[in-house]
Backbone of each chain as nested JSON, in Angstrom:
{
  "chains": [
    {"id": "A", "residues": [
      {"number": 1, "name": "MET", "atoms": {"N": [10.202, -10.327, 17.381], "CA": [10.296, -9.87, 16.177], "C": [9.113, -9.099, 15.37]}},
      {"number": 2, "name": "ASN", "atoms": {"N": [9.561, -8.13, 14.633], "CA": [8.194, -7.128, 14.201], "C": [7.841, -8.089, 12.617]}},
      {"number": 3, "name": "GLN", "atoms": {"N": [6.581, -8.096, 12.58], "CA": [6.043, -8.825, 11.309], "C": [6.296, -7.608, 10.102]}},
      {"number": 4, "name": "ALA", "atoms": {"N": [6.6, -8.091, 9.018], "CA": [7.047, -7.337, 7.957], "C": [5.866, -6.42, 7.369]}},
      {"number": 5, "name": "VAL", "atoms": {"N": [5.932, -5.624, 6.974], "CA": [4.769, -4.789, 6.253], "C": [5.059, -4.368, 4.68]}},
      {"number": 6, "name": "ALA", "atoms": {"N": [4.143, -5.053, 4.036], "CA": [4.343, -4.918, 2.28], "C": [3.701, -3.731, 2.045]}},
      {"number": 7, "name": "LEU", "atoms": {"N": [4.215, -2.927, 1.051], "CA": [3.849, -1.425, 0.651], "C": [2.353, -1.707, -0.19]}},
      {"number": 8, "name": "ASP", "atoms": {"N": [2.128, -2.857, -0.774], "CA": [1.329, -3.338, -1.407], "C": [0.112, -4.095, -0.87]}},
      {"number": 9, "name": "GLN", "atoms": {"N": [0.158, -4.481, 0.411], "CA": [-0.63, -5.228, 1.027], "C": [-1.525, -4.532, 1.659]}},
      {"number": 10, "name": "ALA", "atoms": {"N": [-3.051, -4.7, 1.585], "CA": [-4.013, -3.902, 2.41], "C": [-4.077, -4.221, 3.878]}},
      {"number": 11, "name": "TYR", "atoms": {"N": [-4.077, -3.536, 4.594], "CA": [-4.628, -3.89, 6.129], "C": [-5.835, -2.732, 6.717]}},
      {"number": 12, "name": "GLN", "atoms": {"N": [-6.373, -3.682, 7.747], "CA": [-7.511, -3.276, 7.886], "C": [-7.417, -3.397, 9.609]}},
      {"number": 13, "name": "GLN", "atoms": {"N": [-8.191, -2.628, 10.576], "CA": [-8.21, -2.579, 11.868], "C": [-9.045, -4.017, 12.24]}},
      {"number": 14, "name": "VAL", "atoms": {"N": [-8.536, -4.613, 13.414], "CA": [-9.24, -5.689, 13.861], "C": [-10.414, -5.181, 14.956]}},
      {"number": 15, "name": "GLU", "atoms": {"N": [-11.279, -5.867, 14.768], "CA": [-12.624, -5.497, 15.826], "C": [-12.404, -5.669, 17.258]}},
      {"number": 16, "name": "GLY", "atoms": {"N": [-13.324, -5.052, 17.889], "CA": [-13.285, -5.376, 19.34], "C": [-12.226, -4.518, 19.952]}},
      {"number": 17, "name": "ASN", "atoms": {"N": [-11.932, -3.076, 19.681], "CA": [-11.385, -2.241, 20.306], "C": [-12.295, -0.772, 20.853]}},
      {"number": 18, "name": "LEU", "atoms": {"N": [-11.842, -0.53, 21.737], "CA": [-12.562, 0.883, 22.072], "C": [-11.982, 2.044, 22.091]}},
      {"number": 19, "name": "VAL", "atoms": {"N": [-12.189, 3.022, 21.054], "CA": [-11.624, 4.369, 21.02], "C": [-12.008, 5.669, 21.176]}},
      {"number": 20, "name": "SER", "atoms": {"N": [-11.124, 6.228, 21.858], "CA": [-11.663, 7.661, 22.263], "C": [-10.731, 8.407, 21.96]}},
      {"number": 21, "name": "ASP", "atoms": {"N": [-11.176, 9.851, 21.757], "CA": [-10.355, 10.793, 21.411], "C": [-10.032, 11.888, 22.547]}},
      {"number": 22, "name": "MET", "atoms": {"N": [-9.068, 11.967, 22.988], "CA": [-8.587, 12.717, 24.273], "C": [-7.487, 13.843, 23.943]}},
      {"number": 23, "name": "ASN", "atoms": {"N": [-7.981, 15.198, 23.862], "CA": [-7.211, 16.439, 23.651], "C": [-6.42, 16.052, 21.865]}},
      {"number": 24, "name": "GLY", "atoms": {"N": [-7.221, 15.349, 20.99], "CA": [-6.705, 15.255, 20.036], "C": [-6.036, 13.859, 19.333]}},
      {"number": 25, "name": "GLU", "atoms": {"N": [-5.561, 13.495, 20.717], "CA": [-5.119, 12.099, 20.392], "C": [-5.725, 11.01, 20.786]}},
      {"number": 26, "name": "LYS", "atoms": {"N": [-5.897, 9.796, 20.053], "CA": [-6.513, 8.619, 19.902], "C": [-6.133, 7.816, 21.024]}},
      {"number": 27, "name": "VAL", "atoms": {"N": [-6.843, 7.392, 22.036], "CA": [-6.737, 6.293, 23.1], "C": [-7.488, 5.239, 22.818]}},
      {"number": 28, "name": "MET", "atoms": {"N": [-7.12, 3.965, 23.04], "CA": [-7.735, 2.603, 22.642], "C": [-7.746, 1.897, 23.677]}},
      {"number": 29, "name": "LEU", "atoms": {"N": [-8.66, 1.046, 23.845], "CA": [-8.713, 0.084, 24.849], "C": [-8.913, -1.464, 24.144]}},
      {"number": 30, "name": "SER", "atoms": {"N": [-8.034, -2.354, 24.029], "CA": [-7.968, -3.42, 23.719], "C": [-8.894, -4.469, 24.329]}},
      {"number": 31, "name": "ILE", "atoms": {"N": [-10.079, -5.008, 23.956], "CA": [-10.94, -5.936, 24.666], "C": [-10.49, -7.107, 24.676]}},
      {"number": 32, "name": "ALA", "atoms": {"N": [-9.468, -7.447, 23.929], "CA": [-9.073, -8.873, 23.707], "C": [-7.738, -8.917, 25.004]}},
      {"number": 33, "name": "SER", "atoms": {"N": [-7.161, -8.116, 24.75], "CA": [-5.818, -7.956, 25.776], "C": [-6.098, -7.047, 27.145]}},
      {"number": 34, "name": "SER", "atoms": {"N": [-7.279, -6.371, 27.347], "CA": [-7.234, -5.564, 28.345], "C": [-6.031, -4.353, 28.184]}},
      {"number": 35, "name": "LYS", "atoms": {"N": [-5.414, -3.968, 27.213], "CA": [-4.583, -3.213, 27.105], "C": [-5.052, -1.807, 26.486]}},
      {"number": 36, "name": "TYR", "atoms": {"N": [-4.334, -0.59, 27.323], "CA": [-4.629, 0.898, 26.842], "C": [-3.65, 0.856, 25.876]}},
      {"number": 37, "name": "TYR", "atoms": {"N": [-3.867, 1.542, 24.772], "CA": [-2.859, 2.384, 23.948], "C": [-3.161, 3.676, 23.623]}},
      {"number": 38, "name": "ASN", "atoms": {"N": [-2.074, 4.532, 23.47], "CA": [-1.859, 5.983, 23.026], "C": [-1.59, 5.86, 21.835]}},
      {"number": 39, "name": "LEU", "atoms": {"N": [-2.499, 6.404, 20.458], "CA": [-2.212, 6.2, 19.492], "C": [-1.453, 7.553, 18.704]}},
      {"number": 40, "name": "GLY", "atoms": {"N": [-1.738, 8.722, 19.358], "CA": [-1.34, 9.973, 19.594], "C": [-2.11, 10.59, 18.238]}},
      {"number": 41, "name": "GLN", "atoms": {"N": [-1.737, 11.78, 17.974], "CA": [-2.469, 12.612, 16.454], "C": [-2.573, 11.747, 15.184]}},
      {"number": 42, "name": "VAL", "atoms": {"N": [-1.264, 11.563, 15.137], "CA": [-0.946, 11.045, 13.514], "C": [-1.18, 9.597, 13.448]}},
      {"number": 43, "name": "GLY", "atoms": {"N": [-1.111, 8.809, 14.488], "CA": [-1.28, 7.459, 14.705], "C": [-2.936, 7.305, 14.474]}},
      {"number": 44, "name": "GLY", "atoms": {"N": [-3.622, 8.137, 15.183], "CA": [-5.197, 8.171, 15.168], "C": [-5.609, 8.453, 13.839]}},
      {"number": 45, "name": "ALA", "atoms": {"N": [-4.715, 9.157, 12.983], "CA": [-5.089, 9.62, 11.643], "C": [-5.115, 8.292, 10.928]}},
      {"number": 46, "name": "ILE", "atoms": {"N": [-3.956, 7.77, 11.018], "CA": [-3.705, 6.296, 10.171], "C": [-4.638, 5.226, 10.718]}},
      {"number": 47, "name": "TRP", "atoms": {"N": [-5.099, 5.248, 11.758], "CA": [-5.749, 4.201, 12.241], "C": [-7.371, 4.654, 11.834]}},
      {"number": 48, "name": "GLU", "atoms": {"N": [-7.616, 5.799, 11.704], "CA": [-9.104, 5.843, 10.836], "C": [-8.975, 5.367, 9.347]}},
      {"number": 49, "name": "LYS", "atoms": {"N": [-7.714, 5.881, 9.132], "CA": [-7.679, 5.349, 7.317], "C": [-8.076, 3.886, 7.2]}},
      {"number": 50, "name": "LEU", "atoms": {"N": [-7.601, 3.143, 8.101], "CA": [-7.637, 1.69, 8.036], "C": [-8.964, 1.01, 8.695]}},
      {"number": 51, "name": "GLN", "atoms": {"N": [-9.978, 1.762, 8.715], "CA": [-11.53, 1.262, 9.171], "C": [-11.672, 0.387, 7.808]}},
      {"number": 52, "name": "SER", "atoms": {"N": [-11.497, 0.785, 6.699], "CA": [-11.774, -0.377, 5.778], "C": [-10.354, -0.515, 5.197]}},
      {"number": 53, "name": "PRO", "atoms": {"N": [-10.268, -1.602, 4.406], "CA": [-9.04, -1.839, 3.784], "C": [-8.22, -1.252, 3.081]}},
      {"number": 54, "name": "ALA", "atoms": {"N": [-6.881, -0.825, 3.214], "CA": [-6.08, 0.183, 2.596], "C": [-4.698, -0.027, 2.488]}},
      {"number": 55, "name": "THR", "atoms": {"N": [-4.069, -0.003, 1.568], "CA": [-2.574, -0.373, 1.349], "C": [-1.694, 0.648, 2.126]}},
      {"number": 56, "name": "VAL", "atoms": {"N": [-0.289, 0.54, 2.172], "CA": [0.466, 1.585, 2.679], "C": [0.413, 2.548, 1.566]}},
      {"number": 57, "name": "HIS", "atoms": {"N": [0.651, 2.435, 0.146], "CA": [0.482, 3.46, -0.666], "C": [-0.454, 4.403, -0.344]}},
      {"number": 58, "name": "GLU", "atoms": {"N": [-1.786, 3.794, -0.331], "CA": [-2.91, 4.422, -0.359], "C": [-3.136, 5.546, 1.331]}},
      {"number": 59, "name": "VAL", "atoms": {"N": [-2.517, 4.986, 2.389], "CA": [-2.387, 5.973, 3.382], "C": [-1.256, 6.821, 3.337]}},
      {"number": 60, "name": "VAL", "atoms": {"N": [-0.157, 6.522, 2.684], "CA": [0.573, 7.718, 2.317], "C": [0.434, 8.677, 1.545]}},
      {"number": 61, "name": "ALA", "atoms": {"N": [-0.21, 8.559, 0.314], "CA": [-0.801, 9.306, -0.479], "C": [-1.835, 10.507, 0.145]}},
      {"number": 62, "name": "GLN", "atoms": {"N": [-2.698, 9.658, 1.166], "CA": [-3.759, 10.738, 1.704], "C": [-2.653, 11.38, 2.748]}},
      {"number": 63, "name": "LEU", "atoms": {"N": [-1.827, 10.687, 3.623], "CA": [-1.446, 11.833, 4.706], "C": [-0.547, 12.672, 4.094]}},
      {"number": 64, "name": "THR", "atoms": {"N": [-0.078, 12.478, 3.248], "CA": [0.934, 13.704, 2.387], "C": [0.122, 14.537, 1.701]}},
      {"number": 65, "name": "GLU", "atoms": {"N": [-1.312, 14.503, 1.637], "CA": [-2.133, 15.441, 1.214], "C": [-2.447, 16.281, 2.56]}},
      {"number": 66, "name": "GLU", "atoms": {"N": [-2.342, 16.048, 3.529], "CA": [-2.879, 16.225, 4.833], "C": [-1.948, 17.241, 5.659]}},
      {"number": 67, "name": "TYR", "atoms": {"N": [-0.637, 16.284, 5.791], "CA": [0.194, 16.68, 6.563], "C": [1.588, 17.117, 6.235]}},
      {"number": 68, "name": "ASP", "atoms": {"N": [2.35, 18.0, 6.165], "CA": [3.564, 18.4, 5.819], "C": [5.023, 17.564, 6.114]}},
      {"number": 69, "name": "ILE", "atoms": {"N": [4.698, 16.482, 5.226], "CA": [5.619, 15.633, 5.069], "C": [6.063, 15.07, 3.738]}},
      {"number": 70, "name": "ASP", "atoms": {"N": [7.127, 14.795, 3.737], "CA": [7.364, 14.235, 2.248], "C": [6.901, 12.756, 1.93]}},
      {"number": 71, "name": "ARG", "atoms": {"N": [6.822, 11.995, 0.977], "CA": [6.229, 10.648, 0.656], "C": [7.167, 9.746, 1.148]}},
      {"number": 72, "name": "GLU", "atoms": {"N": [8.602, 9.924, 1.293], "CA": [9.591, 8.802, 1.428], "C": [9.479, 8.628, 2.893]}},
      {"number": 73, "name": "ALA", "atoms": {"N": [9.93, 9.773, 3.869], "CA": [9.804, 9.702, 5.078], "C": [8.436, 9.109, 5.614]}},
      {"number": 74, "name": "CYS", "atoms": {"N": [7.304, 9.856, 5.204], "CA": [6.218, 9.293, 5.592], "C": [5.897, 7.743, 5.637]}},
      {"number": 75, "name": "GLU", "atoms": {"N": [6.369, 7.363, 4.342], "CA": [6.282, 6.011, 4.26], "C": [6.765, 5.008, 4.983]}},
      {"number": 76, "name": "GLN", "atoms": {"N": [8.21, 5.242, 5.038], "CA": [9.119, 4.65, 6.501], "C": [8.265, 4.773, 7.89]}},
      {"number": 77, "name": "GLN", "atoms": {"N": [7.805, 5.617, 8.065], "CA": [7.066, 5.995, 9.329], "C": [5.793, 5.324, 9.382]}},
      {"number": 78, "name": "VAL", "atoms": {"N": [5.088, 5.28, 8.382], "CA": [3.834, 4.544, 8.638], "C": [4.162, 2.985, 8.62]}},
      {"number": 79, "name": "VAL", "atoms": {"N": [5.182, 2.449, 7.823], "CA": [5.403, 1.068, 8.175], "C": [5.636, 0.943, 9.487]}},
      {"number": 80, "name": "ARG", "atoms": {"N": [6.541, 1.502, 10.12], "CA": [6.97, 1.221, 11.369], "C": [5.819, 1.043, 12.322]}},
      {"number": 81, "name": "PHE", "atoms": {"N": [4.97, 2.375, 12.231], "CA": [3.612, 2.159, 13.019], "C": [3.036, 1.113, 12.706]}},
      {"number": 82, "name": "LEU", "atoms": {"N": [2.708, 0.738, 11.42], "CA": [1.927, -0.658, 11.187], "C": [2.243, -1.967, 11.626]}},
      {"number": 83, "name": "GLU", "atoms": {"N": [3.512, -1.84, 12.012], "CA": [4.598, -3.12, 12.121], "C": [4.011, -2.924, 13.745]}},
      {"number": 84, "name": "SER", "atoms": {"N": [3.826, -1.791, 14.54], "CA": [3.541, -1.982, 15.799], "C": [2.224, -2.508, 15.821]}},
      {"number": 85, "name": "LEU", "atoms": {"N": [1.303, -1.848, 15.231], "CA": [0.027, -2.442, 15.178], "C": [-0.361, -3.927, 15.174]}},
      {"number": 86, "name": "LEU", "atoms": {"N": [0.369, -4.288, 13.916], "CA": [0.289, -6.019, 13.762], "C": [0.817, -6.569, 14.923]}},
      {"number": 87, "name": "LYS", "atoms": {"N": [1.946, -6.022, 15.62], "CA": [2.576, -7.118, 16.447], "C": [1.671, -7.239, 17.647]}},
      {"number": 88, "name": "GLU", "atoms": {"N": [0.652, -6.052, 17.819], "CA": [-0.221, -6.003, 18.996], "C": [-1.263, -6.316, 18.488]}},
      {"number": 89, "name": "GLY", "atoms": {"N": [-1.719, -6.829, 17.454], "CA": [-2.707, -7.578, 16.893], "C": [-4.109, -6.77, 16.964]}},
      {"number": 90, "name": "LEU", "atoms": {"N": [-3.643, -5.165, 16.536], "CA": [-4.704, -4.355, 16.66], "C": [-5.441, -4.371, 14.749]}},
      {"number": 91, "name": "VAL", "atoms": {"N": [-4.273, -4.433, 13.851], "CA": [-4.772, -4.466, 12.524], "C": [-4.255, -5.634, 11.972]}},
      {"number": 92, "name": "LYS", "atoms": {"N": [-4.871, -6.253, 10.591], "CA": [-4.68, -7.394, 10.327], "C": [-4.326, -7.307, 8.511]}},
      {"number": 93, "name": "ALA", "atoms": {"N": [-3.679, -8.056, 8.065], "CA": [-3.679, -8.079, 6.648], "C": [-4.722, -8.589, 6.087]}},
      {"number": 94, "name": "VAL", "atoms": {"N": [-5.455, -8.109, 5.091], "CA": [-6.483, -8.607, 4.122], "C": [-6.581, -8.716, 2.78]}}
    ]},
    {"id": "B", "residues": [
      {"number": 1, "name": "MET", "atoms": {"N": [-3.118, 24.758, 3.715], "CA": [-2.211, 24.986, 4.943], "C": [-2.356, 23.54, 5.518]}},
      {"number": 2, "name": "LYS", "atoms": {"N": [-1.176, 22.939, 5.23], "CA": [-0.935, 21.26, 5.49], "C": [-0.656, 21.188, 7.343]}},
      {"number": 3, "name": "LYS", "atoms": {"N": [-1.02, 20.551, 8.004], "CA": [-1.244, 20.154, 9.191], "C": [0.379, 19.478, 9.578]}},
      {"number": 4, "name": "ASN", "atoms": {"N": [0.928, 19.875, 10.849], "CA": [2.338, 19.516, 11.227], "C": [2.442, 17.949, 11.392]}},
      {"number": 5, "name": "TRP", "atoms": {"N": [3.294, 17.572, 11.025], "CA": [3.671, 16.298, 10.956], "C": [4.362, 15.954, 12.361]}},
      {"number": 6, "name": "GLU", "atoms": {"N": [3.927, 14.63, 13.079], "CA": [4.292, 13.862, 14.428], "C": [4.618, 12.572, 14.251]}},
      {"number": 7, "name": "THR", "atoms": {"N": [5.771, 11.848, 14.542], "CA": [6.142, 10.484, 14.155], "C": [5.054, 9.773, 14.739]}},
      {"number": 8, "name": "PRO", "atoms": {"N": [4.309, 8.574, 14.117], "CA": [3.195, 8.178, 14.893], "C": [3.846, 6.701, 15.553]}},
      {"number": 9, "name": "GLU", "atoms": {"N": [3.4, 6.976, 16.865], "CA": [3.86, 5.585, 17.783], "C": [2.976, 5.252, 18.288]}},
      {"number": 10, "name": "LEU", "atoms": {"N": [2.86, 3.815, 18.489], "CA": [1.936, 3.191, 19.542], "C": [2.293, 3.233, 21.007]}},
      {"number": 11, "name": "GLU", "atoms": {"N": [1.884, 3.52, 21.763], "CA": [2.438, 3.775, 23.021], "C": [1.431, 2.593, 24.224]}},
      {"number": 12, "name": "VAL", "atoms": {"N": [1.928, 1.984, 24.56], "CA": [0.953, 1.293, 25.442], "C": [1.386, 1.455, 26.828]}}
    ]}
  ]
}
């Protein structure tokens, strides 16, 4: 079951992941689980914004400035992506 | 000019 993501909760990267840029996409190795992940281009942008604590609202506000996407759709997709990151233990609520 | 959006997905 996916963990619920709250819009006003701050999230941050969990330490211990090696991240590389591959053809514009972010690829990550989790040292803890020995799993490789592809975050893609937009996922990589979201990942970078979580270097320091940020809420969904803050991330969405930045993304809608940079990308051609409306706020509501962006918010829904960011929440789903964050749920995946939480499930894999790659980000944490702070 | 804004960048093209792609649905973010975490692929294992």
